C-alpha positions as CSV (number, residue, x, y, z in Angstrom):
1,X,0.0,0.0,0.0
2,X,1.8,3.0,-1.2
3,X,-1.0,5.6,-0.7
4,X,-4.3,6.1,1.1
5,X,-7.5,4.9,-0.5
6,X,-9.5,7.5,-2.4
7,X,-12.9,8.7,-0.8
8,X,-14.8,6.3,-3.0
9,X,-12.6,3.3,-2.1
10,X,-12.8,4.3,1.6
11,X,-16.6,4.3,1.4
12,X,-16.3,0.7,-0.1
13,X,-14.1,-0.5,2.6
14,X,-16.5,1.4,5.2
15,X,-19.5,-0.4,4.1
16,X,-17.9,-3.9,4.1
17,X,-19.5,-6.7,6.1
18,X,-18.1,-6.2,9.6
19,X,-17.7,-10.0,10.2
20,X,-17.0,-11.6,6.9
21,X,-15.2,-8.4,5.2
22,X,-17.4,-8.9,2.0
23,X,-17.2,-5.9,-0.4
24,X,-19.9,-4.3,-2.7
25,X,-18.5,-1.8,-5.3
26,X,-17.8,-1.2,-9.1
27,X,-15.3,-3.5,-10.7
28,X,-12.8,-0.6,-11.0
29,X,-12.9,0.1,-7.2
30,X,-12.7,-3.5,-6.4
31,X,-9.7,-4.0,-8.7
32,X,-7.9,-0.9,-7.2
33,X,-8.4,-2.4,-3.7
34,X,-6.8,-5.5,-4.8
35,X,-3.9,-3.7,-6.5
36,X,-3.3,-2.0,-3.0
37,X,-3.5,-5.2,-1.1
38,X,-6.6,-4.3,0.7
39,X,-8.8,-6.9,-0.9
40,X,-8.8,-10.1,-2.7
41,X,-11.0,-11.8,-5.3
42,X,-12.0,-15.2,-4.1
43,X,-11.1,-17.8,-6.7
44,X,-14.0,-19.8,-6.5
45,X,-17.6,-18.7,-7.7
46,X,-19.2,-16.2,-7.4
47,X,-15.8,-14.7,-7.2
48,X,-16.7,-12.2,-4.4
49,X,-14.1,-9.6,-3.1
50,X,-13.3,-9.6,0.5
51,X,-10.9,-7.4,2.8
52,X,-7.5,-8.5,3.5
53,X,-6.2,-8.0,7.1
54,X,-4.6,-4.6,5.9
55,X,-8.1,-3.8,4.6
56,X,-9.7,-4.5,7.8
57,X,-7.2,-2.3,9.7
58,X,-7.8,0.5,7.3
59,X,-11.5,0.0,7.9
60,X,-10.9,0.4,11.8
61,X,-8.7,3.3,11.5
62,X,-9.8,7.0,11.0
63,X,-9.1,8.3,7.5
64,X,-5.9,10.3,7.3
65,X,-6.7,13.9,7.2
66,X,-10.3,13.5,8.0
67,X,-12.0,16.0,10.3
68,X,-13.0,13.9,13.6
69,X,-16.9,13.5,13.4
70,X,-18.7,14.4,16.8
71,X,-20.1,11.4,18.5
72,X,-23.4,10.1,16.9
73,X,-26.4,9.0,19.2
74,X,-26.8,5.1,19.2
75,X,-28.5,3.9,16.2
76,X,-31.8,2.2,16.3
77,X,-31.9,-1.4,17.2
78,X,-32.3,-2.8,13.6
79,X,-29.2,-0.6,12.4
80,X,-26.8,-1.4,15.0
81,X,-23.6,-3.3,14.0
82,X,-23.2,-6.5,15.4
83,X,-20.5,-7.3,18.1
84,X,-19.8,-10.5,20.0
85,X,-20.0,-10.1,23.8
86,X,-16.7,-10.1,25.3
87,X,-18.2,-10.0,28.9
88,X,-18.4,-7.2,31.4
89,X,-20.9,-5.2,29.5
90,X,-23.1,-3.0,31.4
91,X,-26.1,-3.4,29.1
92,X,-27.1,-6.0,26.9
93,X,-30.1,-7.1,24.8
94,X,-31.1,-10.9,24.8
95,X,-33.8,-12.8,23.2
96,X,-34.5,-14.6,19.9
97,X,-33.3,-11.6,17.8
98,X,-29.9,-11.7,19.4
99,X,-29.6,-15.4,19.1
100,X,-30.4,-15.1,15.5
101,X,-27.6,-12.4,15.0
102,X,-25.2,-14.5,16.9
103,X,-26.1,-17.5,14.8
104,X,-25.6,-15.6,11.6
105,X,-22.4,-14.1,12.5
106,X,-21.0,-17.5,13.4
107,X,-22.1,-19.0,10.0
108,X,-20.8,-16.0,8.3
109,X,-17.3,-16.6,10.2
110,X,-17.4,-20.2,9.2
111,X,-17.8,-19.1,5.6
112,X,-15.0,-16.8,5.7
113,X,-12.7,-19.4,7.0
114,X,-13.9,-21.7,4.1
115,X,-13.1,-18.9,1.6
116,X,-9.9,-17.5,3.0
117,X,-8.1,-20.6,4.6
118,X,-5.8,-21.9,1.9
119,X,-7.3,-25.3,2.0
120,X,-10.7,-24.2,2.7
121,X,-10.9,-25.5,6.2
122,X,-13.5,-24.4,8.5
123,X,-12.1,-26.2,11.7
124,X,-9.3,-23.6,12.3
125,X,-9.3,-19.8,12.6
126,X,-8.6,-17.6,9.5
127,X,-6.7,-14.3,9.2
128,X,-9.4,-12.2,10.2
129,X,-9.7,-14.0,13.5
130,X,-5.9,-13.6,14.1
131,X,-6.1,-9.8,13.8
132,X,-9.4,-9.6,16.2
133,X,-8.6,-12.1,18.7
134,X,-11.1,-11.1,21.5
135,X,-14.0,-10.7,19.2
136,X,-13.2,-14.0,17.6
137,X,-12.8,-16.0,20.7
138,X,-16.1,-14.1,22.1
139,X,-18.1,-14.9,19.1
140,X,-17.1,-18.9,19.3
141,X,-18.2,-18.8,23.0
142,X,-21.4,-16.8,22.6
143,X,-22.4,-18.9,19.6
144,X,-22.0,-22.1,21.7
145,X,-24.4,-20.8,24.2
146,X,-22.1,-19.6,27.1
147,X,-23.2,-16.6,29.0
148,X,-20.9,-13.7,29.2
149,X,-20.5,-11.9,32.4
150,X,-23.1,-9.4,33.3
151,X,-23.4,-6.5,35.8
152,X,-24.8,-9.1,38.4
153,X,-24.2,-12.5,36.6
154,X,-21.2,-14.9,36.3
155,X,-20.1,-15.6,32.9
156,X,-17.0,-15.4,30.5
157,X,-14.8,-12.6,30.0
158,X,-12.4,-12.4,27.1
159,X,-9.4,-10.0,27.4
160,X,-6.4,-9.2,25.3
161,X,-2.8,-10.2,26.8
162,X,0.5,-9.0,26.2
163,X,1.3,-12.2,24.5
164,X,1.1,-12.2,20.5
165,X,-1.9,-14.4,19.3
166,X,-3.3,-15.2,22.6
167,X,-6.5,-14.0,24.6
168,X,-7.3,-14.6,28.4
169,X,-10.8,-16.2,28.9
170,X,-12.0,-16.0,32.5
171,X,-15.1,-17.8,33.8
172,X,-16.1,-19.4,37.1
173,X,-13.9,-22.0,38.1
174,X,-14.5,-25.7,37.5
175,X,-17.0,-26.8,35.0
176,X,-17.9,-23.3,33.3
177,X,-14.1,-22.8,32.8
178,X,-13.6,-26.5,31.5
179,X,-16.7,-25.9,29.1
180,X,-15.3,-22.7,27.8
181,X,-11.9,-24.5,26.9
182,X,-13.8,-27.3,25.2
183,X,-15.8,-24.9,23.0
184,X,-12.7,-22.9,22.0
185,X,-10.9,-26.2,21.1
186,X,-13.7,-27.3,18.9
187,X,-13.9,-23.9,17.2
188,X,-10.1,-24.4,16.5
189,X,-8.2,-22.7,19.3
190,X,-5.4,-24.1,21.6
191,X,-6.1,-23.5,25.3
192,X,-4.1,-23.9,28.5
193,X,-5.3,-23.5,31.9
194,X,-3.3,-21.2,34.4
195,X,-3.3,-19.4,37.7
196,X,-3.2,-15.8,38.3
197,X,0.0,-15.3,40.7
198,X,-2.0,-12.4,43.0
199,X,-5.6,-13.7,43.0
200,X,-4.9,-17.5,42.5
201,X,-7.9,-17.5,40.3
202,X,-7.8,-19.9,37.4
203,X,-8.2,-18.6,33.7
204,X,-7.7,-19.9,30.2
205,X,-5.0,-18.7,27.8
206,X,-6.3,-19.2,24.2
207,X,-4.7,-18.9,20.9
208,X,-5.8,-19.7,17.2
209,X,-4.5,-23.1,16.0
210,X,-2.5,-23.0,12.8
211,X,-2.7,-26.6,11.7
């Protein structure tokens, strides 16, 4: 990438699917993003275009030279962007609609694995997950039905760590913590159980499996 994307290309990037990175735009826009290493064209039909890890980073960064926008009010429920629960959120919406969102996001992530892993494997994380470790691990847990920690309820918490390609997963000790480990392992993560030196509480260290 030798120069920042144009305004039109930036709009295409910003409009990408937040989970799969699927792009929509003119052939010229998509071809330019591919040349800049921000997108790739999938070799199998229907030959859709998707963001590369570099494209995802551009999507999440403020455009260079742009005037910071003032905070906007939260969007209405139907328009909000999906985000997996990492645990510790003060407010959350539950119910059938949330369950459908989580299921759809997980199926989209499996499809992204199929399309972006070199061998089409869906049993191990893809490049997007390696650049969004906390969100990816949290989605695997929420999609499997594990409850996230709430203001007054116990559950899992997923947090970043100083270690490369590793997240910490906290949950009530015993069966809940072991169940989280089993879920992550089925989702293609490697896990190990450790003890925090000060609190002596047990937690998981999880990283995406490569093979």
